[in-house]
Each structure stands twice: as structure tokens, then as C-alpha cells.
Biopython code that builds the backbone (N, CA, C, O; Angstrom):
import numpy as np
from Bio.PDB.StructureBuilder import StructureBuilder

atoms = [
    (1, "MET", "N", (-4.372, 0.802, -18.287)),
    (1, "MET", "CA", (-4.095, -0.425, -17.564)),
    (1, "MET", "C", (-4.278, -0.160, -16.071)),
    (1, "MET", "O", (-3.673, 0.765, -15.529)),
    (2, "ALA", "N", (-5.078, -0.935, -15.428)),
    (2, "ALA", "CA", (-5.389, -0.735, -14.009)),
    (2, "ALA", "C", (-4.224, -1.168, -13.118)),
    (2, "ALA", "O", (-3.494, -2.112, -13.423)),
    (3, "ASN", "N", (-4.081, -0.459, -12.030)),
    (3, "ASN", "CA", (-3.068, -0.792, -11.036)),
    (3, "ASN", "C", (-3.637, -1.798, -10.047)),
    (3, "ASN", "O", (-4.812, -1.735, -9.688)),
    (4, "ASP", "N", (-2.799, -2.717, -9.617)),
    (4, "ASP", "CA", (-3.178, -3.710, -8.612)),
    (4, "ASP", "C", (-2.497, -3.299, -7.306)),
    (4, "ASP", "O", (-1.278, -3.409, -7.177)),
    (5, "ILE", "N", (-3.276, -2.833, -6.351)),
    (5, "ILE", "CA", (-2.738, -2.381, -5.076)),
    (5, "ILE", "C", (-3.354, -3.220, -3.969)),
    (5, "ILE", "O", (-4.568, -3.418, -3.928)),
    (6, "ARG", "N", (-2.504, -3.712, -3.069)),
    (6, "ARG", "CA", (-2.978, -4.531, -1.952)),
    (6, "ARG", "C", (-2.360, -4.022, -0.662)),
    (6, "ARG", "O", (-1.163, -3.739, -0.596)),
    (7, "VAL", "N", (-3.191, -3.911, 0.359)),
    (7, "VAL", "CA", (-2.728, -3.454, 1.666)),
    (7, "VAL", "C", (-3.286, -4.367, 2.747)),
    (7, "VAL", "O", (-4.340, -4.983, 2.586)),
    (8, "CYS", "N", (-2.565, -4.436, 3.833)),
    (8, "CYS", "CA", (-2.963, -5.287, 4.957)),
    (8, "CYS", "C", (-3.686, -4.440, 6.001)),
    (8, "CYS", "O", (-3.170, -3.417, 6.450)),
    (9, "ASP", "N", (-4.865, -4.870, 6.373)),
    (9, "ASP", "CA", (-5.627, -4.140, 7.380)),
    (9, "ASP", "C", (-5.167, -4.461, 8.803)),
    (9, "ASP", "O", (-5.668, -3.874, 9.762)),
    (10, "LYS", "N", (-4.228, -5.379, 8.944)),
    (10, "LYS", "CA", (-3.681, -5.731, 10.255)),
    (10, "LYS", "C", (-2.358, -5.018, 10.546)),
    (10, "LYS", "O", (-1.846, -5.086, 11.663)),
    (11, "CYS", "N", (-1.810, -4.339, 9.545)),
    (11, "CYS", "CA", (-0.522, -3.657, 9.680)),
    (11, "CYS", "C", (-0.593, -2.602, 10.783)),
    (11, "CYS", "O", (-1.491, -1.760, 10.795)),
    (12, "LYS", "N", (0.351, -2.659, 11.693)),
    (12, "LYS", "CA", (0.379, -1.734, 12.827)),
    (12, "LYS", "C", (0.829, -0.333, 12.434)),
    (12, "LYS", "O", (0.641, 0.614, 13.198)),
    (13, "HIS", "N", (1.411, -0.194, 11.270)),
    (13, "HIS", "CA", (2.001, 1.076, 10.854)),
    (13, "HIS", "C", (1.128, 1.877, 9.899)),
    (13, "HIS", "O", (1.518, 2.958, 9.456)),
    (14, "MET", "N", (-0.055, 1.350, 9.580)),
    (14, "MET", "CA", (-0.935, 2.036, 8.632)),
    (14, "MET", "C", (-2.369, 2.028, 9.146)),
    (14, "MET", "O", (-2.801, 1.097, 9.825)),
    (15, "LYS", "N", (-3.087, 3.080, 8.808)),
    (15, "LYS", "CA", (-4.500, 3.179, 9.164)),
    (15, "LYS", "C", (-5.298, 3.207, 7.864)),
    (15, "LYS", "O", (-5.119, 4.108, 7.044)),
    (16, "MET", "N", (-6.167, 2.235, 7.674)),
    (16, "MET", "CA", (-6.931, 2.141, 6.434)),
    (16, "MET", "C", (-7.801, 3.381, 6.208)),
    (16, "MET", "O", (-8.050, 3.760, 5.063)),
    (17, "LYS", "N", (-8.257, 4.006, 7.276)),
    (17, "LYS", "CA", (-9.117, 5.192, 7.162)),
    (17, "LYS", "C", (-8.407, 6.338, 6.436)),
    (17, "LYS", "O", (-9.052, 7.120, 5.738)),
    (18, "THR", "N", (-7.098, 6.442, 6.594)),
    (18, "THR", "CA", (-6.341, 7.494, 5.918)),
    (18, "THR", "C", (-5.607, 6.980, 4.676)),
    (18, "THR", "O", (-5.418, 7.726, 3.716)),
    (19, "THR", "N", (-5.197, 5.715, 4.694)),
    (19, "THR", "CA", (-4.434, 5.156, 3.578)),
    (19, "THR", "C", (-5.266, 5.025, 2.309)),
    (19, "THR", "O", (-4.825, 5.430, 1.234)),
    (20, "LEU", "N", (-6.462, 4.463, 2.425)),
    (20, "LEU", "CA", (-7.273, 4.203, 1.234)),
    (20, "LEU", "C", (-7.605, 5.468, 0.439)),
    (20, "LEU", "O", (-7.468, 5.452, -0.784)),
    (21, "PRO", "N", (-8.036, 6.564, 1.077)),
    (21, "PRO", "CA", (-8.286, 7.774, 0.275)),
    (21, "PRO", "C", (-7.040, 8.290, -0.447)),
    (21, "PRO", "O", (-7.133, 8.775, -1.574)),
    (22, "LYS", "N", (-5.893, 8.188, 0.188)),
    (22, "LYS", "CA", (-4.646, 8.640, -0.447)),
    (22, "LYS", "C", (-4.323, 7.783, -1.670)),
    (22, "LYS", "O", (-3.925, 8.305, -2.711)),
    (23, "LEU", "N", (-4.495, 6.470, -1.542)),
    (23, "LEU", "CA", (-4.217, 5.570, -2.663)),
    (23, "LEU", "C", (-5.218, 5.777, -3.790)),
    (23, "LEU", "O", (-4.838, 5.755, -4.960)),
    (24, "GLN", "N", (-6.488, 5.979, -3.459)),
    (24, "GLN", "CA", (-7.510, 6.198, -4.480)),
    (24, "GLN", "C", (-7.266, 7.496, -5.240)),
    (24, "GLN", "O", (-7.509, 7.567, -6.444)),
    (25, "LYS", "N", (-6.792, 8.511, -4.547)),
    (25, "LYS", "CA", (-6.482, 9.784, -5.204)),
    (25, "LYS", "C", (-5.274, 9.632, -6.123)),
    (25, "LYS", "O", (-5.250, 10.192, -7.219)),
    (26, "MET", "N", (-4.277, 8.877, -5.677)),
    (26, "MET", "CA", (-3.055, 8.680, -6.435)),
    (26, "MET", "C", (-3.299, 7.819, -7.678)),
    (26, "MET", "O", (-2.727, 8.079, -8.737)),
    (27, "ALA", "N", (-4.144, 6.798, -7.549)),
    (27, "ALA", "CA", (-4.413, 5.880, -8.654)),
    (27, "ALA", "C", (-5.909, 5.585, -8.717)),
    (27, "ALA", "O", (-6.357, 4.548, -8.227)),
    (28, "PRO", "N", (-6.691, 6.498, -9.321)),
    (28, "PRO", "CA", (-8.151, 6.339, -9.336)),
    (28, "PRO", "C", (-8.652, 5.073, -10.032)),
    (28, "PRO", "O", (-9.742, 4.591, -9.726)),
    (29, "ASP", "N", (-7.866, 4.534, -10.961)),
    (29, "ASP", "CA", (-8.279, 3.328, -11.679)),
    (29, "ASP", "C", (-7.882, 2.040, -10.964)),
    (29, "ASP", "O", (-8.158, 0.945, -11.455)),
    (30, "ALA", "N", (-7.247, 2.164, -9.823)),
    (30, "ALA", "CA", (-6.677, 1.005, -9.126)),
    (30, "ALA", "C", (-7.737, 0.102, -8.533)),
    (30, "ALA", "O", (-8.795, 0.544, -8.084)),
    (31, "GLU", "N", (-7.414, -1.170, -8.548)),
    (31, "GLU", "CA", (-8.197, -2.158, -7.816)),
    (31, "GLU", "C", (-7.465, -2.345, -6.488)),
    (31, "GLU", "O", (-6.405, -2.969, -6.443)),
    (32, "ILE", "N", (-8.028, -1.810, -5.416)),
    (32, "ILE", "CA", (-7.374, -1.868, -4.111)),
    (32, "ILE", "C", (-8.012, -2.979, -3.288)),
    (32, "ILE", "O", (-9.209, -2.958, -3.004)),
    (33, "LYS", "N", (-7.182, -3.947, -2.911)),
    (33, "LYS", "CA", (-7.665, -5.067, -2.105)),
    (33, "LYS", "C", (-7.109, -4.917, -0.691)),
    (33, "LYS", "O", (-5.919, -4.665, -0.501)),
    (34, "VAL", "N", (-7.982, -5.074, 0.286)),
    (34, "VAL", "CA", (-7.597, -4.940, 1.688)),
    (34, "VAL", "C", (-7.750, -6.291, 2.366)),
    (34, "VAL", "O", (-8.804, -6.922, 2.282)),
    (35, "GLY", "N", (-6.691, -6.733, 3.040)),
    (35, "GLY", "CA", (-6.711, -7.999, 3.753)),
    (35, "GLY", "C", (-5.288, -8.450, 4.043)),
    (35, "GLY", "O", (-4.326, -7.849, 3.564)),
    (36, "CYS", "N", (-5.164, -9.492, 4.816)),
    (36, "CYS", "CA", (-3.849, -10.018, 5.186)),
    (36, "CYS", "C", (-3.105, -10.482, 3.931)),
    (36, "CYS", "O", (-3.680, -11.148, 3.070)),
    (37, "LYS", "N", (-1.845, -10.131, 3.840)),
    (37, "LYS", "CA", (-1.009, -10.494, 2.693)),
    (37, "LYS", "C", (0.035, -11.550, 3.049)),
    (37, "LYS", "O", (0.904, -11.860, 2.235)),
    (38, "SER", "N", (-0.045, -12.105, 4.264)),
    (38, "SER", "CA", (0.924, -13.109, 4.725)),
    (38, "SER", "C", (2.359, -12.591, 4.602)),
    (38, "SER", "O", (3.257, -13.312, 4.168)),
    (39, "TYR", "N", (2.551, -11.350, 4.987)),
    (39, "TYR", "CA", (3.846, -10.671, 4.922)),
    (39, "TYR", "C", (4.179, -10.187, 6.331)),
    (39, "TYR", "O", (4.685, -9.081, 6.517)),
    (40, "CYS", "N", (3.883, -11.040, 7.325)),
    (40, "CYS", "CA", (3.864, -10.641, 8.735)),
    (40, "CYS", "C", (5.216, -10.206, 9.294)),
    (40, "CYS", "O", (5.253, -9.337, 10.165)),
    (41, "GLY", "N", (6.308, -10.765, 8.837)),
    (41, "GLY", "CA", (7.618, -10.351, 9.349)),
    (41, "GLY", "C", (7.871, -8.878, 9.091)),
    (41, "GLY", "O", (7.975, -8.094, 10.035)),
    (42, "PRO", "N", (7.972, -8.486, 7.818)),
    (42, "PRO", "CA", (8.166, -7.070, 7.503)),
    (42, "PRO", "C", (6.992, -6.195, 7.948)),
    (42, "PRO", "O", (7.191, -5.044, 8.336)),
    (43, "CYS", "N", (5.794, -6.723, 7.895)),
    (43, "CYS", "CA", (4.603, -5.960, 8.275)),
    (43, "CYS", "C", (4.671, -5.514, 9.736)),
    (43, "CYS", "O", (4.141, -4.460, 10.088)),
    (44, "SER", "N", (5.313, -6.303, 10.576)),
    (44, "SER", "CA", (5.412, -5.938, 11.993)),
    (44, "SER", "C", (6.436, -4.830, 12.233)),
    (44, "SER", "O", (6.433, -4.196, 13.288)),
    (45, "ARG", "N", (7.319, -4.598, 11.243)),
    (45, "ARG", "CA", (8.370, -3.590, 11.403)),
    (45, "ARG", "C", (8.178, -2.340, 10.550)),
    (45, "ARG", "O", (8.685, -1.273, 10.895)),
    (46, "PHE", "N", (7.456, -2.460, 9.446)),
    (46, "PHE", "CA", (7.337, -1.363, 8.488)),
    (46, "PHE", "C", (5.913, -1.220, 7.979)),
    (46, "PHE", "O", (5.116, -2.155, 8.059)),
    (47, "ALA", "N", (5.605, -0.052, 7.459)),
    (47, "ALA", "CA", (4.397, 0.123, 6.660)),
    (47, "ALA", "C", (4.728, -0.453, 5.284)),
    (47, "ALA", "O", (5.840, -0.274, 4.789)),
    (48, "PHE", "N", (3.776, -1.140, 4.668)),
    (48, "PHE", "CA", (4.053, -1.670, 3.331)),
    (48, "PHE", "C", (2.806, -1.634, 2.465)),
    (48, "PHE", "O", (1.675, -1.649, 2.951)),
    (49, "ILE", "N", (3.055, -1.585, 1.180)),
    (49, "ILE", "CA", (2.008, -1.658, 0.167)),
    (49, "ILE", "C", (2.524, -2.569, -0.935)),
    (49, "ILE", "O", (3.669, -2.444, -1.369)),
    (50, "PHE", "N", (1.678, -3.482, -1.382)),
    (50, "PHE", "CA", (1.988, -4.351, -2.509)),
    (50, "PHE", "C", (1.361, -3.696, -3.737)),
    (50, "PHE", "O", (0.140, -3.555, -3.808)),
    (51, "ILE", "N", (2.181, -3.297, -4.696)),
    (51, "ILE", "CA", (1.669, -2.620, -5.889)),
    (51, "ILE", "C", (2.270, -3.239, -7.145)),
    (51, "ILE", "O", (3.489, -3.302, -7.305)),
    (52, "ASN", "N", (1.397, -3.691, -8.022)),
    (52, "ASN", "CA", (1.802, -4.230, -9.320)),
    (52, "ASN", "C", (2.957, -5.222, -9.214)),
    (52, "ASN", "O", (3.916, -5.151, -9.983)),
    (53, "GLY", "N", (2.861, -6.140, -8.265)),
    (53, "GLY", "CA", (3.862, -7.202, -8.124)),
    (53, "GLY", "C", (5.061, -6.875, -7.252)),
    (53, "GLY", "O", (5.981, -7.687, -7.147)),
    (54, "ARG", "N", (5.076, -5.699, -6.621)),
    (54, "ARG", "CA", (6.219, -5.302, -5.780)),
    (54, "ARG", "C", (5.763, -4.978, -4.366)),
    (54, "ARG", "O", (4.728, -4.345, -4.158)),
    (55, "TYR", "N", (6.547, -5.421, -3.412)),
    (55, "TYR", "CA", (6.347, -4.997, -2.030)),
    (55, "TYR", "C", (7.190, -3.751, -1.807)),
    (55, "TYR", "O", (8.399, -3.763, -2.040)),
    (56, "VAL", "N", (6.555, -2.680, -1.355)),
    (56, "VAL", "CA", (7.258, -1.435, -1.077)),
    (56, "VAL", "C", (7.098, -1.165, 0.417)),
    (56, "VAL", "O", (5.980, -1.165, 0.933)),
    (57, "THR", "N", (8.215, -0.933, 1.114)),
    (57, "THR", "CA", (8.177, -0.706, 2.558)),
    (57, "THR", "C", (8.796, 0.643, 2.908)),
    (57, "THR", "O", (9.609, 1.192, 2.165)),
    (58, "ALA", "N", (8.384, 1.155, 4.061)),
    (58, "ALA", "CA", (8.931, 2.397, 4.599)),
    (58, "ALA", "C", (8.559, 2.458, 6.078)),
    (58, "ALA", "O", (7.662, 1.738, 6.515)),
    (59, "PRO", "N", (9.229, 3.300, 6.849)),
    (59, "PRO", "CA", (8.940, 3.383, 8.283)),
    (59, "PRO", "C", (7.541, 3.896, 8.621)),
    (59, "PRO", "O", (6.981, 3.521, 9.651)),
    (60, "THR", "N", (6.963, 4.758, 7.759)),
    (60, "THR", "CA", (5.650, 5.332, 8.064)),
    (60, "THR", "C", (4.708, 5.213, 6.864)),
    (60, "THR", "O", (5.131, 4.957, 5.736)),
    (61, "GLU", "N", (3.433, 5.407, 7.142)),
    (61, "GLU", "CA", (2.405, 5.367, 6.093)),
    (61, "GLU", "C", (2.665, 6.401, 5.003)),
    (61, "GLU", "O", (2.620, 6.074, 3.817)),
    (62, "ASP", "N", (2.934, 7.633, 5.389)),
    (62, "ASP", "CA", (3.174, 8.687, 4.401)),
    (62, "ASP", "C", (4.402, 8.402, 3.542)),
    (62, "ASP", "O", (4.397, 8.664, 2.339)),
    (63, "GLU", "N", (5.443, 7.871, 4.153)),
    (63, "GLU", "CA", (6.665, 7.569, 3.397)),
    (63, "GLU", "C", (6.438, 6.444, 2.397)),
    (63, "GLU", "O", (6.940, 6.506, 1.275)),
    (64, "VAL", "N", (5.689, 5.417, 2.786)),
    (64, "VAL", "CA", (5.454, 4.312, 1.852)),
    (64, "VAL", "C", (4.562, 4.769, 0.701)),
    (64, "VAL", "O", (4.762, 4.341, -0.436)),
    (65, "ILE", "N", (3.591, 5.622, 0.972)),
    (65, "ILE", "CA", (2.736, 6.138, -0.098)),
    (65, "ILE", "C", (3.557, 6.979, -1.072)),
    (65, "ILE", "O", (3.343, 6.915, -2.283)),
    (66, "GLU", "N", (4.478, 7.752, -0.558)),
    (66, "GLU", "CA", (5.362, 8.543, -1.415)),
    (66, "GLU", "C", (6.231, 7.638, -2.292)),
    (66, "GLU", "O", (6.407, 7.911, -3.479)),
    (67, "LYS", "N", (6.772, 6.566, -1.717)),
    (67, "LYS", "CA", (7.620, 5.638, -2.475)),
    (67, "LYS", "C", (6.833, 4.876, -3.541)),
    (67, "LYS", "O", (7.368, 4.562, -4.604)),
    (68, "VAL", "N", (5.570, 4.582, -3.257)),
    (68, "VAL", "CA", (4.734, 3.807, -4.162)),
    (68, "VAL", "C", (4.402, 4.570, -5.434)),
    (68, "VAL", "O", (4.147, 3.957, -6.471)),
    (69, "GLN", "N", (4.403, 5.877, -5.374)),
    (69, "GLN", "CA", (4.008, 6.705, -6.521)),
    (69, "GLN", "C", (4.788, 6.375, -7.791)),
    (69, "GLN", "O", (4.240, 6.456, -8.890)),
    (70, "LYS", "N", (6.050, 6.006, -7.651)),
    (70, "LYS", "CA", (6.839, 5.724, -8.864)),
    (70, "LYS", "C", (6.456, 4.402, -9.526)),
    (70, "LYS", "O", (6.863, 4.147, -10.660)),
    (71, "TYR", "N", (5.682, 3.557, -8.843)),
    (71, "TYR", "CA", (5.255, 2.280, -9.406)),
    (71, "TYR", "C", (3.828, 2.309, -9.940)),
    (71, "TYR", "O", (3.337, 1.299, -10.445)),
    (72, "VAL", "N", (3.159, 3.449, -9.835)),
    (72, "VAL", "CA", (1.798, 3.578, -10.351)),
    (72, "VAL", "C", (1.856, 3.661, -11.876)),
    (72, "VAL", "O", (2.587, 4.474, -12.443)),
    (73, "LYS", "N", (1.071, 2.804, -12.523)),
    (73, "LYS", "CA", (0.995, 2.827, -13.989)),
    (73, "LYS", "C", (0.071, 3.945, -14.413)),
    (73, "LYS", "O", (-1.046, 4.068, -13.910)),
    (74, "LYS", "N", (0.537, 4.750, -15.329)),
    (74, "LYS", "CA", (-0.252, 5.903, -15.818)),
    (74, "LYS", "C", (-1.130, 5.498, -16.968)),
    (74, "LYS", "O", (-1.862, 6.328, -17.507)),
]
sb = StructureBuilder()
sb.init_structure("model")
sb.init_model(0)
sb.init_chain("A")
sb.init_seg("    ")
for serial, (resi, resn, name, xyz) in enumerate(atoms, 1):
    if name == "N":
        sb.init_residue(resn, " ", resi, " ")
    sb.init_atom(name, np.array(xyz, "f"), 0.0, 1.0, " ", f" {name:<3s}", serial, name[0])
structure = sb.get_structure()
């Protein structure tokens, strides 16, 4: 079952150049969509990733990627 991962390319706390390779390595079967998620309030304060129906937030890119791992479908 493929993972649905969505990230915002406007997020001030994440860099797509480093985030996307990390997500692809973590979930190679994932469909990763990049674009605005209309989550601007939290997005301005935290790094976030939308994965399989859940918004996961953390202070930094590395921390949010670590938190997201438990929601990846194997």
C-alpha cells in the first residue's frame, strides 16, 4: 500500500532539496506531492509533513522526519 506524503514548498522550516531525498529513502513507494497545503498558521511556526491523513509537526526538518517514520505504512 503506497504512502501519501505531502509537503509545502513555502514552509520556512524545511528545504525541499534535503527533505525530498530523506522522505524518498524512508518510503520509496510513496507518492510525494509538493505544494501549498493551506496550513499556513502552523506552517509559519513549525516544520510539518502531511502523511496518510495526519499532519505531523516539529520544530525542525530533521525532527519532523523522525516523527513521521512511525506513520509510514510498510
